[in-house]
N, C-alpha and C positions, 0 to 999 in steps of 0.2 A: 608345476615346473615343466619347462620345455624339454623336448627330447634331446636337445643339445647338451643338457647337463644331467640327463637321466642316466643312472648306472644300472647295469644288468650283467649278471654273470653267474657262474656255477661255483659252489663251495662243497668240497668233499669232506664229509664227516668221517674221521678215521680214528681207530683205536682198537685196543684189545676187546674181547667180549665183555659185555655187561658194564660199560662205563657210562651208558645213558644216551647214546647217539639217537636212538629212535625216540626216546622220551623228549629230548631237546627239539628234534625236528617237529614232532607233533605239537609241542607247545608253541613254537614259533609261528607255525602256519595256522594254528587254531583248529585243526582237523586231525582226527586220528587216522593217518594213512599207513603208519607202520605199527605192527603189533608189538607189544611190550610184555615180557615175562622175566622172572628172575633167572631163567635157565640160560646157560651159555648157548651161543649159536642160534638164537631166536631169529635174527635177521639172516637170510640166506642168499639174497640177491640185492642188487642196487635198487633203491626206491627213491624216486624224485618227490620232493615236497617243495612247493613254490610259494614264497612269501612276496607279496606285492603291495606297495603303498604309493604315494604320490611322487616319490623321488627315486625309488629303486625297486628292482625285482631281483630277489636272491633265490637262486635255484639250488636248493640243498640236495645233495646226493648222499642218502643214508647207505652205508656200506656194511657188509658182514664184518664181525670182529676178526681182527688179524690174529691167527693162532696157528699152532702146529697140529697136524693130523695126518694120518696115513691113508684115510679113505679118499676116494675120488671127490666126494662131496666137499670134504675139508679143503682139498687143493683148489677146487673150483671157486669156493667162497673167497679164499685168499687172493686168487688171481683177479676176481671181480673187484676187490677192494683196491688193489694196486692199479688196476686199469682206470678206475674212477679217479684216483689221485693224479695219474698222468694227464687226464683230460680236463681237469678242473682249473678254474682261474685262481682259486685260493684253497689252501689246505688248512682245515680246522682239525687239529690233533687233540683228541680228548683223553683225559685220564680221570680216575676216581680219586678225588682228594680225601675221601674219608678212610682210605686204606693206605698203608705204606707203599712207597714207590717200589714196584716189583721188577724183577729182571725182564720179563717180556715187554712191559711198558717202556722201561729204560732203553732196551734194544730197539724198539720201534721208534722212539724219539731220535735216537742216534742215527738210525737208518735214514729218516727224512732230513736230518740236519746235515747229511754228508754232502749236500750240494748237487746231487745228481738231478733232482727236480728243481726247477728254477722258480716255481710259483711262490708267492709270499706265504709264510706259515704263521698261523695264530694258534697258540696253545690254550686249551680250555681245561680248567680244573673244576670238574663237576662235583656235585653233592657236597658243597661247602656247608649246607645246612646240617650235615651230619658229621662234619670234620672237626677235629680238635683245633680251635682257633689259634692256640699257642704254636701249633706246628705248621700253620699255613704260610707264614712269611719265610721260614727256612725252606719249605717246599718250593715256593716261588723262586727263591735264590738258587736252589738246586736245579730247577728247570732252566733258568737263565744260563747256568753254567753248561748244561747239556746241549742247549741250542741257543747260543748267543745271537744268532742271525735271525731269529724269529721276530716278527713285527709287533707282537703283543702277547701277553700272558694274562688271561682273564679268569678269575674265580667266579663261579656262578652256581646256581641250583636250577637245573632243568625242571625238576619236579615242582618247585615253588615259584619259578619265574624270577629268581633273584639275579640281577645283573644281566638279564637277557637283552635288554635295550642297549646296554653298553657293547655287547657282542655284535648286534646288528649294525651299530654305528661304526664299529671298527672294521667289520667286514666290508661295508660300503666303500671305504676308502680305497680298497684294492680291486674293485670291480671295474671293468671297462666302461667308459662312457659310450653308451649305445642305447637305442630304443628297447623296450621290453620285447622279449621273445615270445612269451605266452600271454594269452588272454588273462586279464586280471582276475576273472572268476575261476580260472583253471588252477587246481592245487596239487595234482599228482598225475603221473603217467600210468598209474595202475588202472586196469580195466575193472569193471564191476565184478567180473568173473574172478580176477586175481584177488580182489578184496575179499570175496566170499571164501576163497581157499585159505587166505591168511587168517581171517577171523575164526574159521573152524580150527585151524592149526593152533592158534593162540590158546583156545580153550583146552585142546589136548595137552599142550605144554603146561598149562596151569594145573591140570588135574593129574598128570602122570609124573613119575620120577625120571631122572635124567637119561638113563639108558634107553627107555622107550621113546622119549622125545626125539633123540638124535635119529632113531630108526623109524621115524614117523613122517609121512608126507600126506598132502591132501590133493586130490585130483577132482576137479569139478567136471562131472560127466554131462550135466544138463543145467542150463541157465536160461530161463525163458521169462520174458517180461509181458505181463498182461496189463489191462487198464488200471487195476487197483492192487495187484499182487505180483511178486516175483517168485517163481518156483525154481528151487535149486536142488539138484541131486549131487551129493558129494561122496567120494570114496576115500576113506582113510587107509593109506597103505602102511602096513607094519612089516618090519624086516625079519620077524621071527614068529613062528607059530605060537609060541607060549605067550606072546604079548597080546594076542587077539582077545582071549577071555579077560585078561586084566583090563583092557581098554573098554570092552563092552560092559563089564561089571555085572554084579548079581542081578538077575532079572532084567538086564539091559539098562540098569540104572546109571551106569557110567556114560553110556551113549546119550541117554535122555538128558543128562545134565549138560554135557558138552553141546548138544544140539540146541537146547533152550537158551543158553547163554550166548552162543554164536548167533542165533536168530535174532535175539534182542539187540545185539550190537549192529547187525546188518540192517535191521529195520530203522535204527537211528540214523545210520549214515546214508542209506538209500532213500529214506523218507517215505517208505510204503510198507505194507504188510509183506512178510516173507514166509513162504512155506519151505522148510528145509528138511530134506530126508538124507540120512547118513548111513552108510554101510562101512564095514571093516573088511579089508582084503589083505591076505598075506602075500608079499612079494619079496622073496628071499634076497637080502643084500642089495636092494634097489639103490642104496646110497653109494655103491661102489661100481655101478654099471654106467658108463658114459652115455649109452643110448637112452637108458631110462631117465637119466638126469636131464638130457636134452628134451625129452617128452614132457617133463615136469617143469620146464623153464629154469632148470638149475644147472645147465651146461655153462661152458665158459663164453659162449656167444650170446651174452645177455644184453 
């Protein structure tokens, strides 16, 4: 297809926590660039994932789940999500169709339906493979009543790839006609250093309970590439002294498990051998300090 008819633009993936935004983006672009866990607030900053084929380039912006929270980290995450919405060409607003429509999701839908943002809106009902099929049609009707001005309402399963082609085709309709912005082989704006931090954090989230995960961050202190190996030194920050032994585990077993799983994931995406060393450091209330959040790439200027 000639550039004259090529479509390219940005799509903001929006929703409350744990509706499957990261899972959907990873599936669509075919590469795991956003970590996925069952814990709320897994995604903390905007992540680009780029889908390109012969007729279109869709630049997905995975955003933190929109939620209420009193800590500075919570506030920064929500600001990042709304900023991504303002800058996108299309808004893709996701919800979990396997659960009843809750108040936070309803409020979010109504906020975007109020007309303050002029971009086309597409609603995605995710996890239909787990949903009660008898309740799906009433749910769609309810959604149409909440936002009658939306362009489409698409039920799908990001985990199983059900109806994802329909989503791509619908999004394409509302993208600007313009040449591709990114090289077709380029799939994310994250550096290898950022990916390393995220892969370690994913394993911490999967191994720890919710209080510890919110108060945990990963800082990559060293990332060096050699001919056949990448050497990485990562520090896991915890916000409370009592969390440190819980994370390390008996005889260091907790850290060994986190490091092994993160290393295997990094070797797959980096395509080479990885040597990963991890330490745990206490940094009291790092998640409520604007300066520390900026150092970790979690400030509002992302």
